[in-house]
Biotite code that builds the C-alpha atoms (Angstrom):
import biotite.structure as struc

atoms = struc.array([
    struc.Atom([-0.195, 0.130, 0.048], chain_id="A", res_id=1, res_name="MET", atom_name="CA", element="C"),
    struc.Atom([1.172, 3.414, -0.824], chain_id="A", res_id=2, res_name="LYS", atom_name="CA", element="C"),
    struc.Atom([0.146, 6.448, 1.259], chain_id="A", res_id=3, res_name="ILE", atom_name="CA", element="C"),
    struc.Atom([0.833, 10.103, 0.772], chain_id="A", res_id=4, res_name="GLN", atom_name="CA", element="C"),
    struc.Atom([0.914, 12.984, 2.538], chain_id="A", res_id=5, res_name="VAL", atom_name="CA", element="C"),
    struc.Atom([0.007, 16.715, 1.765], chain_id="A", res_id=6, res_name="LYS", atom_name="CA", element="C"),
    struc.Atom([1.990, 19.086, 4.489], chain_id="A", res_id=7, res_name="PHE", atom_name="CA", element="C"),
    struc.Atom([1.331, 22.440, 4.524], chain_id="A", res_id=8, res_name="SER", atom_name="CA", element="C"),
    struc.Atom([4.897, 24.494, 4.121], chain_id="A", res_id=9, res_name="LYS", atom_name="CA", element="C"),
    struc.Atom([4.970, 24.473, 7.667], chain_id="A", res_id=10, res_name="GLU", atom_name="CA", element="C"),
    struc.Atom([4.344, 21.227, 8.039], chain_id="A", res_id=11, res_name="GLU", atom_name="CA", element="C"),
    struc.Atom([6.751, 19.464, 5.546], chain_id="A", res_id=12, res_name="ALA", atom_name="CA", element="C"),
    struc.Atom([9.650, 22.410, 6.675], chain_id="A", res_id=13, res_name="GLU", atom_name="CA", element="C"),
    struc.Atom([8.725, 20.378, 10.461], chain_id="A", res_id=14, res_name="ALA", atom_name="CA", element="C"),
    struc.Atom([8.852, 17.136, 8.898], chain_id="A", res_id=15, res_name="PHE", atom_name="CA", element="C"),
    struc.Atom([12.029, 17.808, 7.289], chain_id="A", res_id=16, res_name="LYS", atom_name="CA", element="C"),
    struc.Atom([13.478, 19.118, 10.393], chain_id="A", res_id=17, res_name="ASN", atom_name="CA", element="C"),
    struc.Atom([12.225, 15.791, 12.121], chain_id="A", res_id=18, res_name="PHE", atom_name="CA", element="C"),
    struc.Atom([13.820, 13.641, 9.755], chain_id="A", res_id=19, res_name="CYS", atom_name="CA", element="C"),
    struc.Atom([17.578, 14.932, 10.802], chain_id="A", res_id=20, res_name="MET", atom_name="CA", element="C"),
    struc.Atom([17.416, 12.305, 13.571], chain_id="A", res_id=21, res_name="ILE", atom_name="CA", element="C"),
    struc.Atom([17.132, 9.398, 11.323], chain_id="A", res_id=22, res_name="LYS", atom_name="CA", element="C"),
    struc.Atom([19.604, 6.827, 11.957], chain_id="A", res_id=23, res_name="PRO", atom_name="CA", element="C"),
    struc.Atom([21.640, 7.244, 9.022], chain_id="A", res_id=24, res_name="PRO", atom_name="CA", element="C"),
    struc.Atom([21.929, 2.986, 8.289], chain_id="A", res_id=25, res_name="GLU", atom_name="CA", element="C"),
    struc.Atom([17.994, 3.336, 8.536], chain_id="A", res_id=26, res_name="LEU", atom_name="CA", element="C"),
    struc.Atom([16.449, 3.745, 5.024], chain_id="A", res_id=27, res_name="GLU", atom_name="CA", element="C"),
    struc.Atom([13.788, 5.994, 4.402], chain_id="A", res_id=28, res_name="ASP", atom_name="CA", element="C"),
    struc.Atom([10.999, 3.932, 3.309], chain_id="A", res_id=29, res_name="GLU", atom_name="CA", element="C"),
    struc.Atom([11.349, 2.061, 6.478], chain_id="A", res_id=30, res_name="ILE", atom_name="CA", element="C"),
    struc.Atom([12.084, 5.479, 9.304], chain_id="A", res_id=31, res_name="PHE", atom_name="CA", element="C"),
    struc.Atom([8.434, 6.869, 7.334], chain_id="A", res_id=32, res_name="TYR", atom_name="CA", element="C"),
    struc.Atom([7.026, 3.651, 8.126], chain_id="A", res_id=33, res_name="LYS", atom_name="CA", element="C"),
    struc.Atom([8.048, 3.668, 12.094], chain_id="A", res_id=34, res_name="GLN", atom_name="CA", element="C"),
    struc.Atom([6.688, 7.003, 11.738], chain_id="A", res_id=35, res_name="ILE", atom_name="CA", element="C"),
    struc.Atom([3.280, 6.258, 10.722], chain_id="A", res_id=36, res_name="PHE", atom_name="CA", element="C"),
    struc.Atom([2.628, 3.035, 13.178], chain_id="A", res_id=37, res_name="LEU", atom_name="CA", element="C"),
    struc.Atom([4.083, 4.470, 15.603], chain_id="A", res_id=38, res_name="ALA", atom_name="CA", element="C"),
    struc.Atom([0.869, 7.233, 15.485], chain_id="A", res_id=39, res_name="GLY", atom_name="CA", element="C"),
    struc.Atom([-1.614, 5.038, 14.193], chain_id="A", res_id=40, res_name="CYS", atom_name="CA", element="C"),
    struc.Atom([-0.358, 2.987, 17.614], chain_id="A", res_id=41, res_name="ASN", atom_name="CA", element="C"),
    struc.Atom([-0.329, 6.532, 19.520], chain_id="A", res_id=42, res_name="SER", atom_name="CA", element="C"),
    struc.Atom([-4.298, 6.923, 18.075], chain_id="A", res_id=43, res_name="MET", atom_name="CA", element="C"),
    struc.Atom([-5.753, 3.493, 19.172], chain_id="A", res_id=44, res_name="THR", atom_name="CA", element="C"),
    struc.Atom([-4.341, 3.889, 22.651], chain_id="A", res_id=45, res_name="LYS", atom_name="CA", element="C"),
    struc.Atom([-5.923, 7.345, 23.011], chain_id="A", res_id=46, res_name="GLU", atom_name="CA", element="C"),
    struc.Atom([-9.748, 5.686, 20.794], chain_id="A", res_id=47, res_name="ILE", atom_name="CA", element="C"),
    struc.Atom([-9.254, 2.600, 23.287], chain_id="A", res_id=48, res_name="THR", atom_name="CA", element="C"),
    struc.Atom([-8.798, 5.205, 26.324], chain_id="A", res_id=49, res_name="ALA", atom_name="CA", element="C"),
    struc.Atom([-11.696, 7.238, 25.438], chain_id="A", res_id=50, res_name="LEU", atom_name="CA", element="C"),
    struc.Atom([-14.193, 4.431, 24.247], chain_id="A", res_id=51, res_name="VAL", atom_name="CA", element="C"),
    struc.Atom([-13.200, 3.233, 28.250], chain_id="A", res_id=52, res_name="GLU", atom_name="CA", element="C"),
    struc.Atom([-14.278, 6.337, 29.909], chain_id="A", res_id=53, res_name="ALA", atom_name="CA", element="C"),
    struc.Atom([-17.200, 6.388, 27.687], chain_id="A", res_id=54, res_name="HIS", atom_name="CA", element="C"),
    struc.Atom([-18.126, 2.856, 28.382], chain_id="A", res_id=55, res_name="ARG", atom_name="CA", element="C"),
    struc.Atom([-17.657, 3.033, 32.448], chain_id="A", res_id=56, res_name="GLN", atom_name="CA", element="C"),
    struc.Atom([-19.845, 6.563, 31.808], chain_id="A", res_id=57, res_name="ALA", atom_name="CA", element="C"),
    struc.Atom([-22.613, 4.931, 30.853], chain_id="A", res_id=58, res_name="GLN", atom_name="CA", element="C"),
    struc.Atom([-22.262, 2.415, 33.403], chain_id="A", res_id=59, res_name="GLU", atom_name="CA", element="C"),
    struc.Atom([-22.380, 4.492, 36.271], chain_id="A", res_id=60, res_name="ALA", atom_name="CA", element="C"),
    struc.Atom([-25.077, 6.572, 34.274], chain_id="A", res_id=61, res_name="GLU", atom_name="CA", element="C"),
    struc.Atom([-27.108, 3.221, 34.514], chain_id="A", res_id=62, res_name="GLY", atom_name="CA", element="C"),
    struc.Atom([-26.567, 2.506, 38.492], chain_id="A", res_id=63, res_name="THR", atom_name="CA", element="C"),
    struc.Atom([-27.419, 6.105, 39.426], chain_id="A", res_id=64, res_name="GLU", atom_name="CA", element="C"),
    struc.Atom([-31.210, 5.425, 37.571], chain_id="A", res_id=65, res_name="ALA", atom_name="CA", element="C"),
    struc.Atom([-31.719, 2.064, 38.695], chain_id="A", res_id=66, res_name="GLN", atom_name="CA", element="C"),
    struc.Atom([-30.978, 2.918, 42.364], chain_id="A", res_id=67, res_name="THR", atom_name="CA", element="C"),
    struc.Atom([-33.343, 6.558, 41.652], chain_id="A", res_id=68, res_name="GLU", atom_name="CA", element="C"),
    struc.Atom([-35.851, 4.058, 40.436], chain_id="A", res_id=69, res_name="THR", atom_name="CA", element="C"),
    struc.Atom([-35.578, 1.678, 43.244], chain_id="A", res_id=70, res_name="ALA", atom_name="CA", element="C"),
    struc.Atom([-36.098, 4.743, 45.573], chain_id="A", res_id=71, res_name="GLU", atom_name="CA", element="C"),
    struc.Atom([-38.904, 6.127, 44.055], chain_id="A", res_id=72, res_name="ALA", atom_name="CA", element="C"),
    struc.Atom([-40.212, 2.511, 43.767], chain_id="A", res_id=73, res_name="GLN", atom_name="CA", element="C"),
    struc.Atom([-39.675, 2.057, 47.602], chain_id="A", res_id=74, res_name="ASP", atom_name="CA", element="C"),
    struc.Atom([-41.159, 5.822, 48.492], chain_id="A", res_id=75, res_name="VAL", atom_name="CA", element="C"),
    struc.Atom([-44.666, 4.719, 46.609], chain_id="A", res_id=76, res_name="SER", atom_name="CA", element="C"),
    struc.Atom([-44.077, 1.224, 48.233], chain_id="A", res_id=77, res_name="THR", atom_name="CA", element="C"),
    struc.Atom([-44.334, 3.044, 51.435], chain_id="A", res_id=78, res_name="GLU", atom_name="CA", element="C"),
    struc.Atom([-47.132, 5.346, 50.965], chain_id="A", res_id=79, res_name="GLU", atom_name="CA", element="C"),
])
């Protein structure tokens, strides 16, 4: 697969500067692939954390709703 990225002038300059740290024994293609995969892994971790936080919030909301329903039923049976 081939991926082409379009950078702004500033982004292109930043990427060019970043590539100066590439180890000389590493081929350009492998270096670019590693950068891409590191970015994918980072985004995957971030998305996973967001999904987990949302799931926990939904569970807490569901537990809270169940508690409120149970309390309302207790009040109505006491009357």
